[in-house]
Backbone bond lengths (Angstrom), bond angles and torsions (degrees), N, CA, C in turn:
res aa  C-N    CA-C-N  psi(-1)  N-CA   C-N-CA  omega(-1)  CA-C   N-CA-C  phi
1 M - - - 1.456 - - 1.526 109.95 -
2 L 1.328 115.47 137.21 1.456 122.54 174.40 1.524 107.75 -112.07
3 I 1.335 117.06 130.83 1.459 122.51 179.13 1.521 108.83 -111.44
4 L 1.329 116.54 132.56 1.458 122.56 178.31 1.519 109.22 -110.38
5 L 1.323 116.41 125.24 1.466 122.60 -179.99 1.525 110.74 -115.37
6 P 1.339 116.58 150.59 1.463 119.60 173.02 1.519 109.41 -80.25
7 P 1.336 117.46 165.56 1.461 119.68 173.13 1.528 109.30 -83.76
8 S 1.313 116.16 -169.54 1.458 121.83 174.49 1.525 108.15 -133.56
9 E 1.306 116.33 147.26 1.463 119.54 177.52 1.518 111.07 -66.50
10 T 1.331 117.10 -31.40 1.467 120.56 -179.18 1.524 110.39 -93.82
11 K 1.331 115.11 141.82 1.461 120.73 -175.04 1.521 110.58 -143.63
12 R 1.322 115.76 153.61 1.452 120.03 172.38 1.523 108.96 -75.24
13 S 1.309 116.41 146.15 1.457 120.73 176.53 1.523 109.77 -90.10
14 G 1.301 115.94 169.30 1.456 120.97 174.30 1.511 114.26 76.77
15 G 1.312 115.12 -152.94 1.453 122.05 -176.30 1.515 110.17 136.50
16 R 1.329 116.21 166.83 1.463 121.29 -179.64 1.520 112.48 -121.49
17 G 1.335 116.20 -1.32 1.449 119.34 -176.91 1.522 112.96 -83.48
18 A 1.323 115.44 164.75 1.465 121.96 177.53 1.530 109.54 -63.49
19 P 1.335 116.87 157.65 1.473 119.67 179.43 1.527 112.43 -57.28
20 L 1.313 114.56 162.65 1.454 122.75 -175.93 1.527 112.73 -54.21
21 D 1.323 114.59 132.21 1.462 122.48 171.28 1.518 105.72 -130.81
22 T 1.326 116.96 102.70 1.467 119.90 -173.25 1.525 112.77 -62.58
23 S 1.320 118.05 -23.31 1.461 120.15 179.73 1.521 112.49 -75.10
24 R 1.348 117.28 -13.85 1.468 121.19 -179.75 1.529 112.25 -89.35
25 L 1.312 117.36 -7.43 1.457 120.48 -177.52 1.531 110.58 -82.24
26 A 1.324 115.81 160.27 1.466 120.29 175.64 1.520 109.92 -56.98
27 L 1.326 116.16 156.46 1.464 122.34 -179.87 1.536 110.39 55.49
28 P 1.341 117.68 60.56 1.469 121.10 -173.83 1.524 114.11 -60.58
29 A 1.320 118.74 -18.09 1.473 120.34 176.94 1.524 111.33 -61.68
30 L 1.340 116.75 -19.42 1.466 120.75 -179.22 1.526 112.53 -85.99
31 A 1.330 118.46 0.05 1.469 121.32 -176.47 1.527 113.08 -55.07
32 P 1.348 120.84 -42.14 1.469 118.85 179.10 1.526 113.26 -59.98
33 H 1.328 117.55 -40.32 1.466 120.28 177.06 1.528 110.63 -66.36
34 R 1.319 116.21 -40.00 1.465 120.13 178.47 1.530 110.12 -59.59
35 D 1.318 116.43 -45.62 1.453 120.06 -179.50 1.521 111.38 -65.09
36 T 1.322 117.40 -38.30 1.464 121.39 177.75 1.519 110.92 -59.39
37 V 1.338 116.33 -48.01 1.463 120.39 -177.56 1.526 111.05 -69.31
38 V 1.326 117.29 -44.53 1.464 120.07 -179.99 1.531 110.64 -61.34
39 D 1.322 117.27 -43.93 1.463 119.84 178.84 1.526 111.10 -61.20
40 A 1.340 116.97 -39.21 1.463 120.53 179.45 1.525 111.34 -66.77
41 I 1.331 116.64 -39.09 1.471 120.30 178.61 1.526 110.52 -64.77
42 V 1.333 116.69 -45.27 1.463 120.82 -179.72 1.525 110.51 -62.81
43 A 1.339 116.70 -43.18 1.466 120.24 179.43 1.526 111.11 -63.20
44 L 1.315 116.76 -43.27 1.461 121.20 178.73 1.521 110.99 -59.65
45 S 1.324 117.01 -35.58 1.459 122.03 -174.70 1.521 113.21 -70.73
46 A 1.333 117.63 -8.66 1.465 120.35 177.81 1.522 111.82 -67.44
47 D 1.333 117.10 -21.50 1.464 122.08 178.22 1.521 107.52 -120.02
48 E 1.330 117.22 103.34 1.461 120.88 -173.65 1.518 112.23 -60.21
49 D 1.322 117.30 -42.12 1.463 119.95 -178.90 1.517 111.10 -64.33
50 D 1.323 116.55 -44.21 1.468 120.20 -179.94 1.524 110.28 -65.38
51 A 1.344 116.49 -42.38 1.460 120.07 179.69 1.517 110.84 -63.21
52 A 1.320 117.24 -42.22 1.466 120.94 179.55 1.527 110.61 -61.83
53 R 1.326 116.41 -37.76 1.466 120.05 178.85 1.531 111.27 -67.53
54 V 1.316 116.34 -48.43 1.466 120.78 -177.44 1.530 110.89 -64.23
55 L 1.324 117.15 -41.47 1.462 122.06 -177.52 1.524 113.16 -85.09
56 K 1.349 115.24 -4.26 1.476 121.15 179.69 1.534 111.29 58.79
57 L 1.322 115.05 50.97 1.462 121.54 -178.73 1.525 110.54 -93.98
58 G 1.318 116.70 137.64 1.453 121.75 173.66 1.519 110.43 -82.04
59 P 1.336 116.45 174.13 1.467 120.53 -177.78 1.525 113.91 -56.24
60 T 1.324 117.65 -34.34 1.473 120.09 -178.19 1.528 112.51 -84.79
61 Q 1.335 117.30 -3.00 1.467 120.82 -177.47 1.519 113.19 -106.46
62 R 1.319 116.76 4.40 1.464 119.13 -173.75 1.525 113.31 -65.15
63 G 1.296 117.24 -18.54 1.454 119.79 175.17 1.516 112.76 -61.12
64 E 1.326 117.13 -20.39 1.466 121.25 179.04 1.529 111.13 -65.32
65 V 1.333 117.27 -25.28 1.467 120.01 178.91 1.526 109.85 -64.55
66 A 1.321 116.95 -43.07 1.469 120.63 178.01 1.523 111.01 -65.30
67 V 1.330 116.48 -35.57 1.469 120.60 176.63 1.527 109.36 -60.20
68 N 1.335 116.74 -46.47 1.462 120.15 179.92 1.528 112.22 -67.23
69 A 1.324 116.85 -35.42 1.460 120.10 -179.76 1.523 111.55 -61.72
70 A 1.335 116.66 -26.76 1.473 121.73 -175.64 1.525 112.89 -97.17
71 L 1.323 118.01 13.57 1.474 120.09 -173.60 1.524 113.58 -53.74
72 R 1.313 117.63 -37.59 1.465 119.95 -176.00 1.526 112.81 -78.19
73 D 1.316 117.22 -20.35 1.474 120.63 -172.90 1.517 114.14 -115.57
74 A 1.327 117.57 -12.66 1.464 121.14 -173.89 1.528 111.54 -70.08
75 P 1.329 117.34 153.23 1.468 120.03 175.18 1.525 110.27 -67.87
76 T 1.308 115.48 157.00 1.458 121.60 -177.58 1.522 110.91 -117.09
77 M 1.317 115.34 166.30 1.458 122.84 170.28 1.523 107.49 -148.64
78 P 1.337 119.08 162.92 1.460 120.46 179.28 1.534 111.29 -54.55
79 A 1.314 116.10 138.14 1.462 120.69 -176.64 1.524 112.03 -54.96
80 I 1.326 117.27 -37.92 1.468 120.80 -177.46 1.529 111.35 -66.30
81 D 1.333 117.19 -21.68 1.467 122.12 177.18 1.529 111.89 -95.18
82 R 1.312 117.02 -22.29 1.465 121.41 -177.57 1.522 111.63 -67.32
83 Y 1.327 116.78 -42.77 1.461 119.84 -174.51 1.526 111.89 -81.74
84 T 1.339 115.05 143.92 1.457 121.84 174.68 1.527 107.89 -123.52
85 G 1.327 117.47 -166.96 1.456 119.96 -178.32 1.513 111.44 101.78
86 V 1.311 116.40 -179.54 1.467 122.45 -170.01 1.523 112.11 -57.70
87 L 1.324 117.79 -50.56 1.470 120.52 -177.01 1.525 110.45 -62.49
88 Y 1.327 116.67 -48.89 1.464 119.50 -173.86 1.520 112.26 -76.09
89 D 1.317 117.38 -26.54 1.461 119.22 173.02 1.527 110.30 -67.81
90 A 1.337 117.21 -38.69 1.463 120.82 177.94 1.526 111.22 -69.00
91 L 1.313 116.55 -34.26 1.466 120.29 177.91 1.534 110.13 -69.88
92 G 1.328 116.57 -41.60 1.467 120.90 176.12 1.514 113.63 56.04
93 A 1.327 116.79 54.12 1.461 120.80 -173.11 1.520 113.30 -59.26
94 A 1.331 117.73 -30.65 1.465 120.28 -177.85 1.518 112.39 -63.78
95 S 1.328 116.82 -26.16 1.465 119.87 -178.44 1.526 112.85 -104.41
96 V 1.321 117.06 5.84 1.467 120.22 174.75 1.532 108.33 -72.76
97 S 1.302 116.95 146.50 1.468 121.32 -179.53 1.523 110.86 -60.06
98 T 1.330 115.43 162.08 1.461 120.27 178.34 1.518 110.99 -58.25
99 A 1.330 116.41 -43.71 1.469 119.66 178.15 1.522 110.79 -64.64
100 G 1.332 115.90 -36.68 1.458 119.57 178.55 1.515 112.04 -65.95
101 R 1.322 117.64 -38.96 1.465 120.13 177.40 1.521 111.00 -66.72
102 R 1.321 117.21 -38.02 1.473 118.79 175.33 1.520 110.03 -61.25
103 W 1.336 116.39 -39.99 1.462 120.84 178.89 1.525 110.15 -63.40
104 L 1.322 117.22 -42.97 1.463 120.35 176.79 1.533 110.37 -58.43
105 G 1.325 116.07 -43.91 1.455 119.87 179.80 1.513 113.22 -61.94
106 A 1.314 116.81 -31.75 1.462 121.19 -177.48 1.524 113.35 -87.43
107 H 1.334 117.71 -23.45 1.461 120.30 -169.76 1.523 116.09 -121.43
108 V 1.334 118.60 -6.64 1.463 119.94 -172.39 1.532 111.13 -123.27
109 L 1.328 115.23 131.95 1.461 122.81 170.11 1.523 108.70 -115.25
110 L 1.329 116.53 137.38 1.458 122.68 176.50 1.523 107.28 -106.78
111 H 1.319 117.37 125.32 1.454 120.95 -172.57 1.532 110.66 -94.12
112 S 1.317 116.80 106.75 1.459 122.13 -179.62 1.522 110.63 -101.87
113 A 1.333 116.95 159.25 1.459 120.78 177.88 1.533 112.75 -74.38
114 P 1.360 119.41 -42.87 1.468 117.61 -178.63 1.521 115.37 -81.36
115 F 1.331 118.27 -27.15 1.465 120.97 -173.31 1.523 113.08 -111.80
116 G 1.326 117.96 -4.38 1.455 120.38 -172.43 1.522 109.58 70.06
117 P 1.321 118.34 -161.12 1.468 120.24 177.93 1.533 110.47 -68.71
118 V 1.326 116.13 132.34 1.462 121.46 177.41 1.527 108.74 -127.75
119 G 1.311 116.36 154.88 1.446 120.52 178.20 1.517 111.38 -67.68
120 A 1.317 116.66 152.62 1.461 120.99 -178.12 1.525 112.19 -57.01
121 L 1.309 117.63 -32.84 1.465 121.39 -177.97 1.525 112.49 -101.88
122 D 1.327 117.77 5.64 1.459 120.86 178.28 1.531 110.13 -66.22
123 P 1.332 118.51 139.60 1.473 121.12 -179.43 1.523 112.11 -81.63
124 I 1.330 116.69 120.66 1.464 120.73 178.48 1.532 109.73 -132.03
125 P 1.336 116.96 153.32 1.460 120.42 175.63 1.526 110.51 -86.30
126 A 1.318 116.41 169.39 1.461 120.69 170.86 1.527 108.50 -68.97
127 Y 1.316 117.15 152.51 1.462 121.26 -179.34 1.519 108.74 -160.20
128 R 1.329 115.42 171.26 1.462 121.06 173.36 1.531 107.18 -135.64
129 L 1.324 116.89 110.00 1.464 122.55 175.86 1.520 107.82 -168.16
130 G 1.327 115.93 129.02 1.455 121.24 177.64 1.511 111.81 -103.87
131 A 1.313 116.10 165.64 1.461 121.56 -176.60 1.517 113.24 -62.29
132 S 1.324 117.56 -27.78 1.463 120.65 -175.68 1.519 113.90 -96.90
133 T 1.335 117.92 0.87 1.463 120.72 -178.58 1.517 110.86 -69.05
134 A 1.331 116.45 135.58 1.467 122.01 177.03 1.524 108.32 -100.32
135 L 1.314 117.47 106.51 1.455 122.00 -179.01 1.525 110.62 -84.85
136 P 1.319 118.65 135.12 1.463 120.81 176.93 1.528 111.66 -59.50
137 G 1.317 115.80 135.65 1.457 120.77 176.20 1.507 115.63 78.53
138 V 1.335 117.37 4.85 1.465 122.07 -178.90 1.529 108.60 -126.72
139 P 1.329 119.02 139.57 1.466 119.39 175.64 1.522 110.49 -58.77
140 P 1.324 117.81 158.17 1.465 119.23 174.49 1.528 109.88 -48.92
141 L 1.330 116.60 138.71 1.463 119.99 -173.08 1.527 112.45 -56.62
142 R 1.327 116.65 -35.01 1.464 118.67 178.49 1.522 110.60 -61.13
143 R 1.341 116.48 -43.73 1.468 119.89 -179.63 1.528 110.88 -70.14
144 L 1.332 116.33 -36.83 1.462 120.03 -178.44 1.528 111.60 -66.18
145 W 1.344 116.10 -45.47 1.459 120.70 -169.34 1.524 115.02 -92.11
146 A 1.327 118.47 -40.99 1.465 121.63 -159.02 1.522 114.69 -52.56
147 A 1.316 118.24 -56.48 1.469 120.19 -173.30 1.523 111.52 -64.06
148 D 1.329 117.26 -41.86 1.462 119.63 -176.66 1.526 112.33 -75.49
149 V 1.334 117.50 -31.58 1.464 118.96 174.00 1.520 110.09 -66.75
150 T 1.324 117.30 -42.50 1.465 120.57 177.29 1.521 110.24 -59.78
151 A 1.318 116.77 -42.80 1.469 120.34 178.41 1.525 111.23 -64.06
152 A 1.334 116.63 -37.97 1.471 119.98 178.73 1.519 111.23 -66.17
153 F 1.340 116.51 -39.11 1.466 119.63 174.81 1.527 110.24 -60.79
154 A 1.325 116.53 -44.44 1.466 120.63 -179.04 1.524 111.27 -60.84
155 A 1.336 116.53 -38.77 1.463 120.48 -179.33 1.521 112.11 -65.98
156 M 1.330 117.57 -24.23 1.465 121.11 177.50 1.525 111.58 -71.86
157 Q 1.313 117.11 -23.60 1.466 124.04 -178.39 1.532 112.55 52.57
158 P 1.335 117.31 51.16 1.469 118.79 178.19 1.523 110.50 -68.71
159 R 1.317 116.18 145.63 1.463 119.54 178.78 1.521 111.14 -77.16
160 F 1.338 116.19 -29.62 1.457 120.41 -179.96 1.522 108.48 -157.65
161 V 1.351 116.46 138.06 1.458 122.00 179.94 1.522 109.18 -119.56
162 L 1.330 115.65 128.75 1.459 122.42 174.07 1.532 106.21 -105.16
163 D 1.319 116.14 110.73 1.458 121.90 -171.74 1.527 110.17 -98.91
164 L 1.326 116.35 106.95 1.458 122.30 -179.60 1.529 111.93 -105.50
165 R 1.323 117.37 13.07 1.458 121.33 -178.38 1.526 111.77 -73.68
166 S 1.320 115.39 160.27 1.461 120.48 168.87 1.524 107.67 -74.81
167 E 1.324 116.42 161.88 1.460 120.02 -176.54 1.529 111.90 -63.38
168 A 1.339 117.44 -30.80 1.463 120.04 179.02 1.519 111.26 -61.98
169 Y 1.326 117.09 -35.73 1.466 120.03 -179.58 1.522 112.10 -86.12
170 V 1.308 118.17 -26.57 1.467 120.00 170.64 1.528 109.37 -58.24
171 A 1.338 116.41 -39.25 1.462 120.66 -179.36 1.528 112.19 -64.97
172 L 1.342 117.85 -24.08 1.464 120.95 178.30 1.520 112.93 -82.23
173 G 1.334 117.18 0.43 1.457 120.09 179.49 1.504 111.65 173.84
174 P 1.341 118.12 76.65 1.461 120.01 179.36 1.530 111.84 -61.01
175 V 1.320 115.77 148.12 1.462 120.50 173.35 1.530 107.33 -67.35
176 P 1.331 118.90 136.86 1.468 120.30 179.91 1.528 111.84 -54.93
177 A 1.312 115.80 142.83 1.461 120.51 -175.60 1.520 112.48 -61.88
178 D 1.329 117.24 -28.54 1.463 119.69 -177.22 1.527 113.55 -91.86
179 V 1.348 117.09 6.61 1.466 121.18 176.26 1.525 108.45 -99.98
180 P 1.326 118.93 123.91 1.467 120.64 178.09 1.524 110.48 -58.04
181 S 1.317 116.75 125.32 1.471 119.71 -177.42 1.522 109.55 -153.33
182 R 1.340 114.57 162.99 1.457 121.77 172.99 1.530 108.61 -139.12
183 Y 1.318 115.22 132.32 1.466 122.04 173.24 1.521 107.50 -91.06
184 V 1.326 116.97 129.58 1.465 121.49 -173.15 1.526 110.90 -99.83
185 R 1.329 115.29 128.38 1.468 122.16 171.76 1.528 107.72 -114.54
186 V 1.316 116.49 132.47 1.462 121.21 178.30 1.525 107.93 -93.27
187 V 1.326 116.53 127.39 1.461 121.81 -174.95 1.526 110.16 -134.38
188 S 1.317 115.30 166.94 1.456 121.36 170.33 1.518 108.11 -130.10
189 E 1.313 115.63 157.67 1.462 120.98 -179.32 1.524 108.94 -117.28
190 G 1.329 116.53 122.83 1.447 121.31 179.72 1.513 112.43 -76.50
191 A 1.331 115.99 173.44 1.465 120.94 -179.28 1.518 111.89 -61.14
192 D 1.341 116.14 -26.31 1.461 120.16 -179.80 1.523 112.52 -90.08
193 G 1.333 116.25 6.60 1.460 120.05 179.16 1.516 114.42 87.36
194 T 1.333 117.58 -1.02 1.459 120.80 179.62 1.524 110.51 -72.21
195 V 1.319 115.93 131.12 1.463 122.02 179.41 1.525 108.79 -101.24
196 R 1.329 115.80 129.88 1.466 118.66 178.67 1.523 109.91 -134.80
197 A 1.326 114.52 149.05 1.463 120.26 178.84 1.519 109.87 -73.78
198 L 1.330 115.99 151.38 1.460 121.99 -179.56 1.522 110.21 -111.65
199 N 1.327 115.93 158.40 1.453 120.67 179.23 1.524 110.10 -108.17
200 H 1.343 117.40 -80.53 1.467 121.09 -179.76 1.526 111.26 -55.60
201 F 1.321 116.83 -47.62 1.462 119.72 -177.21 1.523 111.98 -72.41
202 N 1.334 116.62 -17.39 1.457 120.62 172.69 1.523 109.48 -58.60
203 K 1.326 116.34 -50.13 1.458 120.31 -178.46 1.528 111.60 -67.55
204 H 1.310 116.60 -42.89 1.468 119.88 -179.96 1.523 110.75 -61.40
205 A 1.333 117.07 -44.45 1.463 120.72 -178.29 1.523 111.34 -63.84
206 K 1.319 117.01 -38.45 1.462 119.93 179.06 1.528 111.15 -66.47
207 G 1.334 116.72 -42.99 1.456 119.41 178.21 1.512 112.37 -63.36
208 A 1.339 116.57 -43.33 1.461 120.66 179.29 1.526 110.98 -65.04
209 L 1.326 116.55 -36.26 1.462 120.41 178.06 1.525 111.03 -62.81
210 V 1.321 116.94 -46.62 1.469 119.61 -178.26 1.528 110.62 -66.82
211 R 1.322 117.45 -36.95 1.469 119.13 175.75 1.531 110.65 -61.19
212 R 1.318 116.80 -44.28 1.465 120.67 -179.92 1.531 110.27 -61.50
213 L 1.312 116.52 -42.06 1.466 120.23 178.37 1.530 110.89 -63.80
214 A 1.337 116.78 -42.30 1.467 120.06 -178.80 1.517 111.69 -64.61
215 E 1.316 117.17 -36.27 1.460 119.81 -178.83 1.532 111.94 -78.79
216 E 1.320 117.74 -33.45 1.474 119.81 -179.26 1.528 112.30 -91.74
217 R 1.318 117.68 -28.67 1.466 123.88 176.65 1.521 113.13 49.66
218 P 1.339 117.14 55.45 1.462 119.98 178.74 1.533 111.09 -71.39
219 R 1.309 115.52 156.42 1.476 120.64 175.01 1.529 106.88 -91.38
220 I 1.313 116.32 105.58 1.465 121.75 -177.40 1.521 108.73 -124.18
221 S 1.316 116.32 129.34 1.463 119.76 -178.85 1.526 112.86 -133.07
222 S 1.329 116.72 13.35 1.465 119.77 -179.85 1.521 109.36 -159.74
223 A 1.327 115.56 163.99 1.465 120.05 175.98 1.521 110.42 -62.21
224 A 1.321 116.84 -41.36 1.468 120.16 179.56 1.524 110.46 -62.59
225 G 1.328 116.82 -38.98 1.453 120.45 178.35 1.515 111.96 -65.61
226 F 1.328 116.23 -37.94 1.462 119.57 177.72 1.526 110.69 -65.54
227 V 1.325 117.11 -43.85 1.468 120.43 179.91 1.520 110.50 -62.94
228 R 1.333 117.01 -40.26 1.476 119.89 178.39 1.519 110.47 -62.98
229 W 1.334 116.67 -44.95 1.461 119.19 178.62 1.526 110.16 -61.60
230 A 1.327 117.73 -45.08 1.464 121.56 -178.84 1.528 110.95 -60.07
231 D 1.307 116.83 -43.94 1.471 120.08 178.79 1.529 110.65 -60.38
232 A 1.335 116.02 -44.91 1.462 120.12 -179.65 1.531 111.16 -66.04
233 A 1.343 116.45 -27.84 1.469 120.97 -179.39 1.519 112.21 -85.62
234 G 1.328 117.04 0.32 1.455 119.93 -179.97 1.512 114.40 83.30
235 L 1.331 116.32 15.45 1.458 121.50 177.06 1.528 109.06 -98.84
236 R 1.297 115.84 147.49 1.458 119.37 179.52 1.527 109.16 -103.94
237 V 1.304 116.05 110.82 1.461 122.83 -179.51 1.514 108.24 -131.13
238 R 1.329 115.99 133.06 1.462 120.25 -178.35 1.525 111.18 -137.17
239 E 1.322 115.94 142.95 1.461 120.18 170.76 1.526 107.47 -63.95
240 S 1.347 116.73 132.08 1.464 119.44 -175.78 1.519 113.83 -122.27
241 G 1.278 117.95 -6.22 1.456 121.49 -178.69 1.506 108.61 171.11
242 V 1.305 116.42 -177.75 1.457 120.15 -178.08 1.530 109.76 -64.30
243 G 1.315 115.54 114.77 1.462 120.40 176.20 1.516 114.95 76.51
244 E 1.340 119.30 14.92 1.450 120.46 -177.66 1.526 111.57 -131.36
245 L 1.334 113.78 149.87 1.452 122.39 173.72 1.516 108.91 -124.88
246 E 1.330 116.35 146.21 1.457 121.69 171.51 1.511 108.51 -106.15
247 L 1.336 114.81 127.98 1.463 122.09 174.31 1.515 106.96 -106.99
248 Y 1.352 116.32 118.28 1.451 121.08 -176.47 1.521 109.82 -86.51
249 A 1.346 115.30 126.46 1.459 120.61 179.97 1.526 110.45 -103.64
């Protein structure tokens, strides 16, 4: 099973790893696109006012421009540790067992805007860039990434993909149509039986789910296998439509 996670706008600073080497990241065929985007971010950062405008930064966020300017030289840390926020706090990768972290490294890709999908343990620097940002001199990120990310997924030949990304990041690299996959929506059921999508708890539920998978490390190779595991784990997961699963929080 391959799990796809979205990134987070908030990130830890610093790190102890060597500077970014795009050829060392998962899906190395994407290195040329990674270099294109990173070079554009660094170039944009030469003008703080212009960078703040393009990145839609407020007065207290202008420090992010310096973070982007240092992308090529900044220290790195594993991607699963770099991101913070509701999903990653619920996942709590720092406290996952050693075996669980190895499992994350083997089964989880985190989909970033500047680097595309990267392995959970791949070393990345801090950065500021969202999926919808239009970088000067670069095609729209959806056009730049989508086809080649989809091709990279296909080359992995995963038996089953569990897609926990937000729709904005799905657009940067859809799962190939011929690869068995399920897109997960987190929902709740009211007393009257009405099912509604969740926002904050959507992220928390996804993080907690991935932590549970990392600690139990089940062998899952199909949507049916995932649903069986979830039922046995006390989670409520149901097929909700073509290619989608509902996870009840």
